[in-house]
N, C-alpha and C positions, 0 to 999 in steps of 0.2 A: 626681863633678864633674871637670871637665877641668883645673882649676887653682885657685889661691887667688884669690878675687875681691878687688878693692881698692876704692878710692874711685872715684866716678863723676862725670864731667862729661857732662851729657846734654842733648840738645835733641830735642824731638818735632816741631818744625817748623823748617825751615832758617832760621837767623838769630838764634836765641836760645840761651842756655846758662846753666848754673849750676854753680859749682865747689863741691865738698865735700871737706874735708880728712879727715873720718872715713869709715870704711867705710859704705856706704849701707845703710840698713834700708828695704827696699822695702815699700810699702803696696799691698795687694791687696784690692780691693772685691769682695765676693761678691754676686751678684744672685739667687741661689737657694741652697737648702740643698745643700751639697757634702759628699759622703761623708767621714767623719772620716779614713779611710785615706788619702785624698788630701791633706787639710789637714795631716796629720802629716808630709808630705814638705816642708813649708814651716816650718822651725824658727823659733821666736819670736826667737831671737838675730839673725835676718836679715830676718824678715818679720813685718809686722803685717797681720792678715787679719780682715776683718769687713764687714758689710753697710752700715755707716754712715760709712765712711772718706772724708774729703775729700781732694782732690788725689791720687787713687790713681796708682800707677805701672802697674797692670794691672787688668783686669776679668776675673773668673772667673764664668761663667754656665753654666746648663743650658738652660732653656726661656725665660728672660726675653727679651723682644723689645727689642733695642737700637736699632731703626730710628728710633723716635720720641724717644729719649733723647739728650741732649747728651753727647758724649764729650770730656772736657776735654783741654786741652793737656798735662797731666801724664802722660797715658796713653801707655805705650810698647808695650803688647801687650794683646791680648784672647784669652782662651782659653775654649773651650766644652767642657764635660765630656760630649761626645757626638760623633757623626759629622757630622751635618748642620749647616750654618751659615746656614740661611735666616733665622734670627732676628738675624743680625749684618750690619751694612752693610759688607760686605767691600770693595767697590769704593771707598767713601769712605775707609776705613782704609788701603787700598793707596796711595791718592793722598797720604796723609800719611806713608808709610813705616812703617806699623804692621803687624806680623805678626798673623795670626789663626790660633791653634792649635786643633786638634781632636783627636779620639781615634778615628781610623779603625780598625776591627777590634776595639776594646775591647768592643763589645757584640755582636760577630758570633755568638758561640755562643748568646746569649740569643735573637737574632732567628732564627737557624737552627732552634732548638727550637720556636719559635712557628710558623714556616712548616710544619714537619712536623706540628705539632698542627693547623694549619689544613687541611692536606691530609686528615688523618684525620677531622676534623669533617665535611668535605664528603663524603668517600668513604663514610663509614659513617652518614650522616644523623643524627649525634649531637645537634645542636641540637633537632631536632624530637622525637627520642626522649626527651631530657631534659625537654623541655616537657610531653610527654604524661604521663610518669611523675608529674610534679608535680600533674597534675589528678586523680590517683587517691588523694590523701591521705585523702579522706572516703569512698572506695568500699569497701564491705564486703569484697568478694572481689577485692582489687586484683591478686592474682597471676593469677587467671583472666583478668582484663581485659588484663593485660600479654601473656599468651600468645595471646589472641585477636587482639590488635592489632599484635603485633611485626612481622608481615609488611609493614605499611605503612612500616616504617623500614629495610627491607633495603637494604644497600649493596653495595659491592664492595671488593676488596682493592687496595692500592697496588702490590703485587708484579706485575710484568708490564706495568704502565701506563707511559706515557712522560711524563716531566717535562721541560719546556723552561725553561731558566734564562736570563733576559736580564740580562746584567751579571755578569761573573765576577771581582768584587773579593773582599774579605775575606769578606763574607757569602755572595755567590753561590757561591763555591767550596765553602764549607762546606755549603750547601744541596744542591749537586750531589752532593758526596761522600756526604752522609747519605742522600739518595734512592737512590743506587746501592747503598749498604749495606742498604737495605730491599728490594732486589730490583727496583727500578724501572729502566727504560731512561732514560737522561738525555742530553739535547741541550743544548749551550751556545752562546750567541752574545754575543760582545763584541769589536768591532773594535779596542778599545784595551786589550786585556788586557796586564798587566804580566808581566815575567819571573818575579817572585815568585809571582804568581797561577798561572802555567803550571806551575811546579814543584809547587805545592800541590794542583793539580787531578788527580783520578784519571785515569789513562790510559784508563779505560773510558768516560769521558764523550765523547760524539760531538760533532762540530762542525757546526752548522747553516750553510748557505751564506749565509743572510741572515735578517732578521727574519721575512719572509713564510714562508720555509722552516720555521723553527722553529715558528711558530704553526700551520702546516698539519699538522705531524706530532705535535703534543703533546696529551695528554689533560689535563694540568695545565700551566699557565704561571705562573712566579713571576718577578716583576720586581725587580731589585736594581741600580738605577742612581741616581745623584744627580739631584736636580731642578735642572737648569740650562736655559739657553735651548734647547740642542740636544735635550733630552729632554722638555721640556714638551709634553704632548699626544702623546707617542710612541705610545701605544696609542690610536689614533683609529679612526674608522669603517672606513677602509681596512684597518687592521691587524686589527680585530675580524672583518672579513669573511673573513679567511684561517683563522680558528679552525675546528677540527674541531667537528662537532655535539656538544652536551652537554659541551663543555670547561669546565674550572674555571680561573678567573683569580684569582691571588693577588697582592695588592699590599701589601707591607710596607716600601715605600720612601717615597713621598710621594704625596699625592693628586693633585697637578698633572700627574703623569706619565700618568695615565689621563684621556682626554677624557670628562668626565662626561656630556655630552649623548649621545655615541655609546654610552657604557656603558649608560645607561638604555634606549636604543633596543635594544641587544643583549639586555638582560634581558627587555624586554617582548616581543621577537620570539622568545624561547626559544633564542637563539643560545648563551647561557651557561647552564649548569646551576646554577652557583654562582659568586658573587663573594665572595671571602674577603679582608677588608681590615682594616687597623689604622687606617683613616681613614674613618669612617662617612659615608655620604650621608644628610643630615638627613631627606630625604623618603623614604628607603628603610629606615628602622630596623625596620619591621615586615614587610618583604618576606622571605618564607621562603627565597628564593634568595640572599639576602645574609647572610653571616656576618660581622658587624661587631664589632670589638674596640676598646676605648677607648685606642688608641695604647699598647699594652703591650710593644712590641718590645724596648725596653731596660729594662723595668721589672722587673729582678731585682736583688737586693742585690749579686750578683757583678758584674753589668754596671756598675752605678753605681760600685762600688769601682774596677773596672778603668779606667773612663773618668776618674775623679777622679785616680787615681794617674798615669795617662799624661799628662794635661794639666798637672798640678802639676809633674811632673818636667821637662816641656818648658818650662814657664813659668820655673821656677827656673833652668834652664840658660841660657835666653835672657837673663834679667835679670842674672844674675851673670857670665856668660861670653860672651854674644852669640851662642851657638850656636843653630841653628834645627833643630828636629826635625820633628814632624808639623804642617805648616802648609798651609793651603789657598791662600795667596797668595804666600808667600816660597819661594825655593828651599831645599832641604835643604842645610845647610852646618855642618860641625863641624870645629873645628881645636883641637888641644891648645895650651895657652898657652906662649908664649916671650917673652922680653923683659920689660920692666917694666910696660907698659901696653898696652891693647888698644883699638883703634877699631872700632866697628861702624857701617858706613855703608850706608844704603839709597839707591838712586838709580834714576832712569828708565833703562831698558835702551837706551841710545843710544851711538854711537861716542865714543871719546876720554875716557870718564869716568875710567878707571884712570890715564891719562896726566895728567889734570888733578889728580886726587887725589894722585898721586906728586909732582907739581910743588909743590903746597901743602905737603906734608910736608917736602920738601927745603928750601923757603923758610923753614920754621919749625925747621930744624935737627933734624928727627926722622928718625932712621935706621930703616929697615924691617928688623926681624928676620925676619919671615915675613909672607906675605900670601896670602889665598885669596879668589877671586871666583867667584860663581855667578849664573846668571840664570834667570828663569822668566817667560815671556811678556814683559810690558812692564816688569817689575821686575828689578833686579839688586841683589845684596847682597855686601858686602865685609867681611872680617875682616882687620885689619892690626895686627900686634904690633910695637911700637916699643921702642927701648932706653931711653927716658927717659920721665918724666911728660909729659903732654900739656898745654901751656899753653892758656888760654882763647882766646888769639888764633888758635891753629891751628883750634879748633872753629869760630870765627866765619868764618875764611877758607874752611873746607870747606863750611860752610852757604851761603856766597855763591856757590858753583859752581852754575851753571844746571843743573837736573836733579837735584841732591841733595835728597832728601826728608827724611832724618833722620840725625843723627849722635850717637853715644854714645861716650864714653871711659870705659873700665872699668879 
């Protein structure tokens, strides 16, 4: 932790506040079973954790859908023990100045291994072979039947084939590197690749000029992008038309990234030899060209533990010190503590906010020991350490600034 946490005066909507003279004991409501290794990061001396807690300071979820559930005014943060946040009303929480934490990369190895398994299932015709062997349970000479019919399940090796990876984040980079290690040729496409991703990616992975170029050159295509407005229906009829004959499409990201109408048409036309997915199409569960898994991407003990630990650490650091780690809506911001108290202020990213905040602090005789500001899209976030305790009047004055979304004094 970055410093000794103290008492807190907090508001979750501008204009209200509550003063506490004793160190805060935070209440975290869980909406799913969270791995014990993560919960252990939240010591009972500082945190009360459970599924039935009223007026929680934070919510900790895995798959629970929060869109239809009321999120009370006491909530200061929401954390998902996983990468995607489609089950969380991120925009509504952003408007209230509430960060949403996630665990990007914590399940990357689990998903990578499942993608490799998916390619092997498709390349070696393993689902059909396994199903055939099960039919021989009551056959007297099962071994002879296997030998006579194994030619129907002949496949091909991955080595020498080309894999196209769409999206080179934490998972996509691992998939690309693993495929190269298996002897595959690998192409990648990601116009928004990070510096960290570039450092982690094997130098042998080729760069596709664009999505159409990647699709036209790949025997296998694996999609690893988040489901946002820009990626919804990314693989549509036009994209599928660029695929090589007998290509294999793998989707271990989200179902909405693939245009399902276009996908069905491509399967019916024989454009795809296999569709391997963690998000089954209800009407294609018996289709032999579809290899469907029941959303197993992060379903390993190791991935669940990694996700739980990552978000528990981020949640604790935010609640106690205001620092922001892995968040989908707030800028990353971490500052070691100085002075006697800390203010954590979220506001709309508009001009003159820092000036107005500084003016209020001066009017309340609060001397700034250090200050750090960062922005992300329409949101900005400030950590301000001051030399004295923060009076309730200062909190009220800060909340009264037009554009301030939330204020906490730690």
